[in-house]
Kinemage of the C-alpha trace (Angstrom):
@kinemage 1
@onewidth
@group {chain A} dominant
@subgroup {mainchain}
@vectorlist {calphas} color= white
{ca met a 1} P 68.443 67.384 106.584
{ca leu a 2} L 68.363 71.190 106.391
{ca ser a 3} L 68.143 71.567 110.160
{ca arg a 4} L 71.273 69.443 110.629
{ca leu a 5} L 73.104 71.534 108.027
{ca ile a 6} L 72.106 74.770 109.747
{ca asp a 7} L 73.135 73.445 113.161
{ca his a 8} L 76.662 72.691 111.999
{ca pro a 9} L 79.021 75.563 113.001
{ca ile a 10} L 81.062 75.393 109.794
{ca ser a 11} L 77.960 75.899 107.655
{ca ala a 12} L 77.165 79.094 109.571
{ca val a 13} L 80.667 80.385 108.854
{ca val a 14} L 80.287 79.536 105.169
{ca val a 15} L 76.907 81.286 104.970
{ca val a 16} L 78.255 84.450 106.626
{ca phe a 17} L 81.364 84.400 104.412
{ca leu a 18} L 79.274 84.054 101.236
{ca ala a 19} L 76.901 86.815 102.376
{ca gly a 20} L 79.911 89.068 102.939
{ca ile a 21} L 81.278 88.364 99.471
{ca val a 22} L 77.914 89.049 97.824
{ca gly a 23} L 77.419 92.220 99.871
{ca ser a 24} L 80.884 93.601 99.249
{ca ala a 25} L 80.756 92.820 95.529
{ca ser a 26} L 77.742 95.102 95.192
{ca val a 27} L 79.579 98.166 96.549
{ca ser a 28} L 81.131 100.544 94.028
{ca met a 29} L 84.702 101.187 95.178
{ca asn a 30} L 84.981 104.207 92.851
{ca his a 31} L 82.622 106.191 95.075
{ca ser a 32} L 82.708 104.409 98.421
{ca met a 33} L 85.812 105.919 100.031
{ca gly a 34} L 85.344 109.316 101.564
{ca trp a 35} L 87.664 111.754 103.307
{ca asp a 36} L 87.991 109.580 106.398
{ca glu a 37} L 89.140 106.542 104.430
{ca ala a 38} L 91.463 108.658 102.325
{ca met a 39} L 93.173 110.016 105.437
{ca his a 40} L 93.264 106.923 107.602
{ca leu a 41} L 93.864 104.335 104.888
{ca gly a 42} L 95.469 106.276 102.056
{ca ala a 43} L 98.079 108.163 104.069
{ca pro a 44} L 99.580 105.061 105.708
{ca ala a 45} L 99.408 103.246 102.366
{ca ala a 46} L 101.430 106.033 100.748
{ca gln a 47} L 103.965 105.913 103.588
{ca ile a 48} L 104.267 102.138 103.229
{ca ser a 49} L 104.691 102.441 99.471
{ca gln a 50} L 107.396 105.076 99.902
{ca ala a 51} L 109.220 103.047 102.565
{ca leu a 52} L 109.171 99.919 100.399
{ca gly a 53} L 110.411 101.930 97.441
{ca asp a 54} L 113.321 103.176 99.555
{ca gly a 55} L 114.075 99.642 100.767
{ca glu a 56} L 113.111 100.478 104.364
{ca leu a 57} L 111.177 97.353 105.343
{ca arg a 58} L 111.345 98.186 109.057
{ca glu a 59} L 109.768 101.614 108.432
{ca ala a 60} L 106.968 99.995 106.398
{ca ile a 61} L 106.298 97.559 109.238
{ca asn a 62} L 106.275 100.435 111.772
{ca val a 63} L 103.670 102.259 109.680
{ca val a 64} L 101.503 99.120 109.539
{ca leu a 65} L 101.763 98.674 113.293
{ca ser a 66} L 100.874 102.315 113.959
{ca cys a 67} L 97.509 102.169 112.144
{ca glu a 68} L 94.894 103.354 114.637
{ca arg a 69} L 91.535 103.630 112.932
{ca tyr a 70} L 91.393 100.781 110.448
{ca pro a 71} L 92.697 97.234 110.474
{ca pro a 72} L 96.324 97.377 109.341
{ca met a 73} L 95.806 94.903 106.503
{ca gly a 74} L 94.014 97.530 104.369
{ca pro a 75} L 96.851 100.058 104.314
{ca ala a 76} L 99.400 97.237 104.012
{ca ile a 77} L 97.723 95.811 100.909
{ca his a 78} L 97.270 99.254 99.354
{ca gly a 79} L 100.864 100.154 100.185
{ca val a 80} L 102.217 97.068 98.440
{ca ile a 81} L 99.942 97.716 95.434
{ca gly a 82} L 101.189 101.323 95.324
{ca trp a 83} L 104.781 100.140 95.513
{ca val a 84} L 104.344 97.612 92.695
{ca phe a 85} L 102.031 99.530 90.341
{ca gly a 86} L 102.484 103.144 91.417
{ca ser a 87} L 100.242 105.339 93.540
{ca asp a 88} L 97.266 106.075 91.309
{ca glu a 89} L 94.100 107.326 93.049
{ca leu a 90} L 91.719 105.107 91.062
{ca leu a 91} L 93.980 102.082 91.513
{ca met a 92} L 94.129 102.692 95.257
{ca arg a 93} L 90.322 102.811 95.438
{ca gln a 94} L 90.011 99.349 93.871
């Protein structure tokens, strides 16, 4: 029974997904971002937040598409959070 469950490709995806959730939940976001993350995630997020606040959706999309070092979803999510709730350092680290 267990060997058939392990051989199924969907079960492997579920196991890896659950391991990722457990592993990421154990990381303290208050202390995990260093200078590199602040520059390459925080700066585009601030630009996206500012562009959305000014109503410049095309500029926000251009900033997302110009992300070089990190996947663009991180700065995009942080930019929207900064636009909705304001750009607070602790909030952006969450």
